[in-house]
N, C-alpha and C positions, 0 to 999 in steps of 0.2 A: 589847885588846876588853874591853868592858864586862862585870863580873860582878855578876849579879843580887842582889839584898839576900835575905834570908832570907823575907820577907813577900811576895817579888816573883818566886816561882819558878813555872815554866811548869805550867798545867794541863791537859790535855787536855779535862776537862770545860768549861771556861771557853771553850776555843775551839770545842768541838762546839756550845756554846749559842750564842755570839756567831754562828757560820756558820748556826746555824739560823735564827736572828733576821733576819739579812740577806737570806738567800734566800727567807723565810717568803712574803713581798709579791708575789712574782713567781711562784715555784715551786712554791707550792701549788696555784695554779690550774692550771698546766702539769702537774700530777701529777695532778689530777683529769681534765684532759682528755684524758691518756695512758690514765690505767688505765681510763676510760668508752669507750673507742674512737672517741671522737672526733676524735682525730687521731694521730700517732705520737708517739715520745719524745724527736724532736730538738727540739722547743721545750724540753722539761724540761731537757736537757742544756745548751742555750744560756742560759737562765734562770739556773741556777746558775752558769755561768762568769761572767757579766756581774754578777750580783749580788755575788760575791766581790771585785769592785772594790773595794767600800766595806770591805774588811776590811784594806786597805792603811793608811787614816789611822789606825785602831785599833792596827795594829803599832807606829806611829811613836809616836803620843802615847796611850799607854795608860790615862794620868791623865785624859783626857777622855773614856775610853770611854763615860761614862754621857750625857755632853752631845751625843756624836756619834750615838750610838743613839736620843736622845730626838728629835733634829732629823731623822735619816732617818726614825723612825717617824712623826713628825708630815708630814713632806713625802711620802716615797715611800710610805707607808703610806695617807696620804689621797689619793694619786693611784692606787694601786692598786684603791680602793673603786670608782672609775669602771670600770675592766676588768671586775673582778668582778661589777658589778652588770650591767653590759652584756652579759655572759655568761649570767648567771641569768637575764635577761629573753629575750635572741634565741637563746641557745643558739651563739653565734657569738663568734669572739676579736675583741678592738678591732683596727682598722686604718684605713687612710689612708681607706677608703672610707666610715668614720663620719664622718669630717670634711667629706667631699663632700655626704653626704646631710644634715647638720648646714645646713650653707649653703644647700642646697634646702628647709629647713624656716622657716615664719614662727613667729613667739612664739607664736601661736594653736595653732600643730600642735604645737609642742613642749611646751604646756601639757598637750594634749590627751595626749601618750605619757606625759608623768609621771604625771596621772591614772590612765590606763589600767593602767601596769604597776608602780606603787607599791602592791606586795601587801604581807601579811601575810609570805609566804615571803621575799620579797626583803628585807623589814626584818629579819626573824629571822637569814636568812643574814648580814647585813651585821653585825648585833651580835654573833655568835657568831665570826665573823671578827675583828672587834675585841678583843673579849675574850681570844680565843687570843694576839694580837699584844702585849696587856698582860702577859698572864701570862709568855709570852717575853721582853719587855722587862725584866721585874722580875729575870729570872735572868741578865741580861747581866752580864759582870764583865771586869774588864781580863783581856788577854792579855799575857803578859810574856815576850817571849824577847831574846835576844842581839841585838847590831845586826848580825851578820852572818847571822842567819838572818831578820832583819827585809827585807835587802835582798835575800836568796836568793829568800824565799817571795814578795815584791813583783814580782820578776822575773818570776818563772815565772809569776804571775797576768796580768801586762802581756804577756808573750811568747803565753800561751796564748788572751788576748781579741783580741789583733791579729792572730792566725795566719791568719784566712780573709783579711785584707789582703795579707800579707806573701806566700800561696800565690797569689791572684790575680795580683798583679803581677810577682814572681819566677819563678813555675812556669809559670801559665797564661798571662802575658805580656799580661793584659789593662791597658786603661788607669786610670790612677790614679781617675779618675772614677767607672769601673766597679767598680772594685773599693772604692772607699769605699762605694758604693751597697749592694755585697753585705754589706759590713760592718754597715752599717746594718739590713740584712733580717734578718742574725743577731741582732741587738740588739732586735729589735720584741717579743721576749717578755718581755721585762724592763723594769719600772717603774724610774725614768721615762724611759729611752730609747725605750720603747714609745710612749710620746705624743709625743715630740720626732719620732722618725723618721718615725711617721704623717704627722705635721704637714708636716714638711718634703716626704714623697713625695707628699703630697696636693697642695701647693702648686706642685711641679715638676710633675706630670701635668696640673693644672689648666692651667697657663702653656702647657704642650704642646696641650692639646684647644684652648685657646681660641684659639690660632694658627690650628689646622686649621679651627675652625668659622667664624674671620674669613674666612678664605680661600674657605670652602664658601658663605658668605652672599653673597660677591660675584658667585659664579657666575650667569651669565645665565637666564633661564627657558627651558624647552624651547619649540622654536616649532612653530606650530601645533598645539597638544594640542588634541583633540577626544575627547569622551566620549560613547560610542554611547549611553550608559545616561540621559542628561540629568540631570535632579535626582532620579530615582527614589530612595528611602532604602534603605540596603543596608549591610551589615558586612562587611568582608574581612578574613581573618584570616591571618597566615603564622606557623608555628610553626617556628622554628630548633633543631633537634636537636644533640646533640653527642657527637662520638665512636662513633656507633652504624653499624655495617655491616649492610647487609642480608642478608648472608650469615649473620648469627646471629638472623635473624627468623623464625619459624616461617610467618608467612603469605608469607615468600618461599621457602619450601620447605626450611627447615633443619629437620633431624629432632628436635630437642628442640622441647617446646612453650613456646616463650618469649614467644608474642603471642596469648595465647587469647582476650583481651578484644577487640582489633581485629578477629581473625578472626570472632569473634561478632558486631561492629558491622557487619562486611560482610556477613554471611548475613542481617542484618536490614534492612541497606541496600544494596541490591545495586548501587547508583549510585556507591558509593565505587570512585574508580578507584587502582588500585596499579600505579604504572609500573615496569616489571622491570628496564630497564636504564640507570639514570642513576647518573652518577659525578660526584664532586669533581674540580676541575682541581689543587686544592692539598690536603696533608693536615694543614692547620694552621688554626685557627680564623679568625685575624686577616686573614690572606692570602685565605682562599677568600671571605669576607665582604666584604673589599675588591673583589672582582670580582662577586659573585652579587647583592649591592645597589647595583651601579652599573653602569656601561657598559664597565669595565675588563673583560681577558680576558687568557689567556696571551700573546697577542701583543702587547697594549696595556696592560700591568699598571700604570701610572701614570694611566689616564684619571680613577680615582676622585677624583683631586685637581683636575681640571679640567672636569670634568660634571656635572650632577646626579645625587644618588642616587634611590633608590626613595622615600625618603621625600620628597625635593624634588617628585618626580613625582606622589607622591599629594596633597600639601598643594596643588600647583598645581592639581590636578584638584577641588578643595573640600572634601577629607576631612578631618575631625579625626583627628589621627593619636596613636596612643598605643605605649609602649614598655614591656612587661614583662619582668624580667630576673631570673634566678637563678643568673647568672654573676656573679662578683666584678665590684664596680662599676668602682674605679679601682686598676689595678695598672698598672707599666709597660706590660705586654703588652695590657691591656684598654683601655688609653686609647681606641683606636681604635673599641671598641665601645661605650664612654660617649659618644663623638662622634658615632656613628650615634643613639643613643638622644637625645643633647640635640637632635638636630633635630625631634623629635616634639613634638606639644604637649603633652603629658603622660608623665610616666615613673613607673613602679614599680621600685624597687631591692629585691630581697627578700634578697641576699646580700651582706653586708657584711664577711664572714669576711677574716680575716687570710690564713688558709692555703687555699689550693686545694683541698690534701688534706684535709678535713674533712667531718664528716657535714653535710651540707645536701641536704635532698629537694625534688623538684620540684614536691611538691604545693602547696608554697608560692605558687606563681603562680595557682592555681584560684581562690581568691576575689577577687584583683583582677581576674582575668578576668570574674567574674562580675559585678563592680562595673562595669566599663567597658561590659559588655552593656547596663546600665541608663543609661549616659549617652543623654541627650536629642537629640545630633547626630543628623541624618539620613543623614550619610554618615561611616562609622567605618572606619579602616585601623588595624588592632591587630597588632602585632609581638610574640609571645611567646618570648623567649630559654630553653633550657632548659641545665640542666647535663648532663644526659641521662646518658650511661655515660661520663664523663669520670673518669680514673685519679684516684683510687685506686678501684675499681668497688666494692669493700665498703663504701664511704662512701656510695655513691649510693641505697641502699634499707637500711630498718630492718632492724636486727641480728636480733630475734625477730619475724619476720612470715611469712604466708605467701609473700613474695617471695624468702625466702630456701628456695628450691626444690632447686636443683642443689647437692648436697653431697659427691658420688661421682662414680666415673667412667662411670657408666650415660649412656648417648647420646655419648658420646665416640668417634667411630669409628677413633681410633688410639691407639696405645701413647703415653702422656705420664706423665712421673714425678709424684710426689706434690705436691711444691710448686707445678708448673705447672698441674696439675689443678685446685688450689685457687684460683689466678688464673681460670682458664678458666671454673670454675663461678662465679666471682664475678661475671665479665664477663656470663654467662648470665643471671644474677639481676637484674644490674642493667638488662639487657634488657627482663626481665620486668617490673620496676617501671616502666621507661620505658612500657612497653605501658599499664599502668594508668594514668599520668599523661596520655599521648597521647588512650587513649579517654576519659578523663572531660573532657577538653577538646572533644574532637568531640561526647561528649554533651550537655555543657553548652551548646554552641551550637546543637546541632539543639533541645534543649527551649525555647531562647530564642525560637526560630520567626523570627529575623533572616532576612531577604532576603540571600543572599550566599554565599560559598564559604571554605572553610578548607582551606590547603596546608600539609602538613608534608614537610619534608625533613630531613636531619641535614646538617652543615655538611661532615663529613668522616667515613669509616671509622676503622677500629681493626684492628691485627693482633694477635690474642690466640692465640699458638701454633696457628693453624689452616691454616697453608701448611708444606708440607715444607721441610726437616726438622723444622718444629714447635718452633722454638726463637728466635722471634722475637716479641717484644714491643714495642707502642706505633706509632710512625710514623716513617718517614725515607725522605724524599724522596731520598736518594742510592742506597738500596737497597730501590725501592718493590716491594709486593706488591699486589694486588688487592684484598685485603679493607681494604685502608688508603683506597680511592678510591669502593669500593661504598656507595651510600647509598640509604636509603628516599627515596621519591618518592610522596606520598600525596594524594589531593584529593578532598574531600566538597563536592558543592553542594547546597542546600538546596531542598526541592521547589519553593518559591516562585522560586527563581533559575532551577531548570531549566525552570519552564515559559515564561518570557521567554527563555530562551536554550538551545534545544534544540541538542544537538551528536551529533559522533559520535568523542569522545574515546575511546571505549573500543577503537577501532581503532588508536590510537595508544601503547597502554601497552607495547609491545615496541619502541619507538623507542630508538635509542643519542643520549643526550643529555648535555650536561654542565651541571652548574648554573653555570657561569661565564656562562651566557644567561639566567640565570633572570628578570631583568627585562625581557625580552622575552617569555618564556612569560607571567609575572604582567600585563603589559601587555595581553595577548591575551586574558587569562581576565578582565581586569577592562573590556574593552571600550575600551581607551586608544590612540591612534595620536597619532604627533607624529613629525617630521621623522628623530630617531635611530632609531625603532624600526625593526626589520627582521624582517619576519613569516619569514623563513626559518630565523632562530634561535630561532622559538618551537616547544617541543615540541608545542602542540595547535593549530599552524595547517596548513591543507591544505598550503601553501606550504614547510614544514619541508624542509631541505635537510641530509642527514646530511654532517657533515665532520669533520675528524681532531680525536679528543677529546684534546688535549694535557694532559699532567700534568707537574709539575715546577716546577724553580725558573725563572721567566721572567728573572732577571736574570744567571743562568747562560749563558755563550753556548752550553754544549751540556748546558743542563738540561732542556731540552723532550724528554718521550718520548711517543710513541703509546700511549694507553692500552690498546689493541686490541692491541697488539702484545706485550704482558706475557705472559711464559710461565706466571708463577704469580701 
């Protein structure tokens, strides 16, 4: 065993300072993110773990500590400025989605972004950040430990860093590819792995998306497409909500006042149609939109790969198409969402955060919607995809605002423990904020005086402790409850549209309908007919026929269930 010289004694202060220096470039931002309530503490934990990897060479080569720290500070510290600046500007963590948006921007747009966001605040934050890093660098000293300790500490760091990979492969029995992807996702909080992981994930998801897009672009056009509206100027808007069950909306009879704004809008606009019995066929975003936005359904789930989508339909009918989204742009789960968006003529990606469980408010879509409404195209089709009331619910609305209304058990019609009551209340607050966003979009469309209509529905519902025994949270196809599938479905038609499209839709608001057949209802509303169109599947058609509303996993032989036979 090697004995340390007198001037090479172990120092706790030296160890603490070198750890502080190595973790500073990733953990400082993660600490702020956690303490500010933007996200949870998991990112801070992971950033510390993967920053400690740099401690290993320092332990083995203590005499080169200053050189190692200098190179680390220049390279890793310099790269961390990108993540920090991005968060200061957008209040979002750097992610693979940023690479996607960067690839979509030209030099002129990038230059405009720099000019717009290069503020005094940003410069001061970066200067302060660099100064703190320099102070920490000056305090760095060698850490001398015995050989046995070097190996033990290094081994512990390596084991802890690779533990997610080992657990995935050995315990969860996942493939090495999936386990590796999970490990990279854990390292995303830490520079430089954050940039490397984000770029690898971006390239992978881009490749998957391009393959799907290439397949869809080769699909034939819809046969015998006819538009009863001809060339009349019009704007048609589809708002897709997220995780919002109608059973928690005041406008649908919920006892708490969660939707005061849309209720007021209905009083002022009696032609607002609130459909009372619409359900989603799947309780997951991707899976339901693969049906709702295409000709696929529970009996034919793969038709989205072989038949044109709603976007294809509208483009073939001569509409200029737009997609405004506050969903994450490119993650493994969201590739299909981006695939749908890329079929449109112009896209607005408002949420490039790394973490879905982060504060990102849906009011971000309002300004781009106003911009799109001014587009000179005579026929516009606009899709707005919200983050809605997605978990974590407390991240869906501002903490200190008029939307943080429900804070106790008042109005909860059953016994519930304090922790669950907190979640229950945060969901209702998220519904209340969603009410503000939805109503603002309706009012914005109304004030534009555009000829057309706006339809809002949620992709699926959410179970938030409201079904006996009041202990279920989230969504699970294997154990379905009605709130997971019951969704809002609200239609507003402009006065100019109603003049030329008189209808009896009010008589249809109690029809039992599944959003898997949305494309047929939309076609009916838009006056489009073609060979694949089936009027009996349209909620607003006189020839509508009630059919079994299947829910569940269509790829499971026993996965389909009749929604109307659910007991709870």
